[in-house]
C-alpha positions as CSV (number, residue, x, y, z in Angstrom):
1,X,122.6,86.5,168.8
2,X,119.7,84.0,169.4
3,X,117.5,86.7,171.0
4,X,118.1,89.0,168.0
5,X,117.0,86.2,165.6
6,X,113.8,85.5,167.6
7,X,113.1,89.2,167.8
8,X,113.5,89.6,164.0
9,X,111.3,86.5,163.4
10,X,108.6,87.8,165.7
11,X,108.7,91.3,164.1
12,X,108.5,89.8,160.6
13,X,105.5,87.6,161.6
14,X,103.8,90.6,163.2
15,X,104.3,92.7,160.1
16,X,103.1,89.9,157.8
17,X,99.9,89.4,159.9
18,X,99.3,93.1,159.8
19,X,99.6,93.1,156.0
20,X,97.3,90.2,155.7
21,X,94.6,92.0,157.8
22,X,94.9,95.1,155.7
23,X,94.8,93.1,152.5
24,X,91.7,91.3,153.7
25,X,90.1,94.6,154.7
26,X,90.8,96.1,151.3
27,X,89.3,93.0,149.6
28,X,86.3,93.2,151.8
29,X,85.8,96.9,150.9
30,X,85.9,96.0,147.2
31,X,83.4,93.3,147.6
32,X,81.1,95.6,149.5
33,X,81.4,98.1,146.6
34,X,80.5,95.4,144.1
35,X,77.5,94.4,146.2
36,X,76.4,98.1,146.3
37,X,76.8,98.4,142.5
38,X,74.8,95.1,142.1
39,X,72.0,96.5,144.3
40,X,72.0,99.7,142.1
41,X,71.7,97.5,139.0
42,X,75.1,98.7,137.7
43,X,76.1,95.2,136.7
44,X,79.0,96.0,134.3
45,X,80.7,98.1,136.9
46,X,80.1,95.6,139.6
47,X,81.8,92.9,137.4
48,X,84.7,95.2,136.9
49,X,85.2,95.7,140.6
50,X,85.0,91.9,141.1
51,X,87.6,91.4,138.4
52,X,89.9,94.0,140.0
53,X,89.4,92.3,143.4
54,X,90.4,89.0,142.0
55,X,93.5,90.4,140.4
56,X,94.6,92.6,143.2
57,X,94.1,90.2,146.1
58,X,94.8,86.7,145.1
59,X,95.4,85.6,148.7
60,X,92.0,86.7,150.0
61,X,90.5,83.4,149.3
62,X,87.2,83.6,151.3
63,X,86.5,87.1,149.9
64,X,87.2,85.8,146.4
65,X,84.8,82.9,146.9
66,X,82.0,85.3,147.9
67,X,82.9,87.5,144.9
68,X,82.5,84.5,142.7
69,X,79.0,83.9,144.2
70,X,78.2,87.6,143.6
71,X,79.5,87.4,140.0
72,X,77.2,84.4,139.4
73,X,74.3,86.4,140.8
74,X,75.0,89.3,138.6
75,X,75.3,87.1,135.5
76,X,72.1,85.4,136.4
77,X,70.2,88.6,136.9
78,X,71.5,90.1,133.7
79,X,70.6,87.0,131.7
80,X,67.1,86.9,133.2
81,X,66.5,90.5,132.4
82,X,67.8,90.0,128.8
83,X,65.7,86.8,128.5
84,X,62.5,88.8,129.3
85,X,63.3,91.4,126.6
86,X,64.2,88.7,124.0
87,X,61.1,86.7,124.8
88,X,58.9,89.8,124.4
89,X,60.6,90.6,121.0
90,X,60.4,87.0,119.9
91,X,56.6,86.8,120.6
92,X,56.0,90.0,118.6
93,X,58.2,88.8,115.7
94,X,56.5,85.4,115.7
95,X,53.1,87.0,115.5
96,X,54.3,89.3,112.7
97,X,55.8,86.4,110.8
98,X,52.7,84.3,110.9
99,X,50.6,87.2,109.7
100,X,53.0,87.9,106.8
101,X,53.3,84.2,106.0
102,X,49.5,83.8,105.7
103,X,49.2,86.9,103.6
104,X,52.0,85.8,101.2
105,X,50.4,82.2,101.0
106,X,47.2,83.9,100.1
107,X,48.9,86.1,97.5
108,X,50.8,83.2,96.0
109,X,47.6,81.2,95.6
110,X,46.1,84.2,93.7
111,X,49.5,84.8,91.9
112,X,49.8,88.3,93.3
113,X,52.8,87.8,95.6
114,X,55.4,90.5,95.0
115,X,59.2,90.2,95.4
116,X,59.1,92.8,98.2
117,X,56.6,90.7,100.1
118,X,58.7,87.6,99.7
119,X,61.8,89.5,100.8
120,X,60.1,90.9,103.8
121,X,58.8,87.4,104.8
122,X,62.3,86.1,104.5
123,X,63.8,88.9,106.6
124,X,61.2,88.4,109.3
125,X,61.9,84.7,109.3
126,X,65.6,85.3,109.7
127,X,64.9,87.8,112.6
128,X,62.6,85.3,114.2
129,X,65.2,82.5,114.0
130,X,67.9,84.9,115.3
131,X,65.8,85.8,118.3
132,X,64.9,82.1,118.9
133,X,68.6,81.2,118.9
134,X,69.3,84.1,121.4
135,X,66.4,82.9,123.6
136,X,67.7,79.3,123.6
137,X,71.3,80.4,124.4
138,X,70.1,82.6,127.4
139,X,68.0,79.7,128.7
140,X,71.0,77.4,128.6
141,X,73.1,80.0,130.3
142,X,70.6,80.5,133.1
143,X,70.4,76.7,133.6
144,X,74.2,76.5,133.7
145,X,74.5,79.3,136.3
146,X,71.8,77.6,138.4
147,X,73.8,74.3,138.2
148,X,77.1,76.1,139.2
149,X,75.3,77.9,142.1
150,X,74.3,74.5,143.5
151,X,77.8,73.3,143.3
152,X,79.1,76.0,145.5
């Protein structure tokens, strides 16, 4: 009776260890897939794989920690690329706004400013302010990601 209990316990422990190894391997494969997608600049797909990994393998702690680092790298890279685009657009809109503002000021002084000019100036200012807000949010996000990366 005692030998049977010991045998069953050993069998269960062996089966559990085998399952954990296969679980760890599967999680590692998903992480490798996410890394590959990141390298190919397919950020959205890489984040989906990371999310799937975290849901499917909650016990693969080390792999999940590395996946979190990769997720931060992906978000950082995406934010930096978007920041470059927003900055470029912001500079162009600022230049355009300043040109329009000077023209409208001159036309106002000469009492020739049209409602269309004033509307266009207002719309350009709103676009400039919107881009500036987006720029500021992206800068804050990048700073936050850097802070979190230092904590890990």
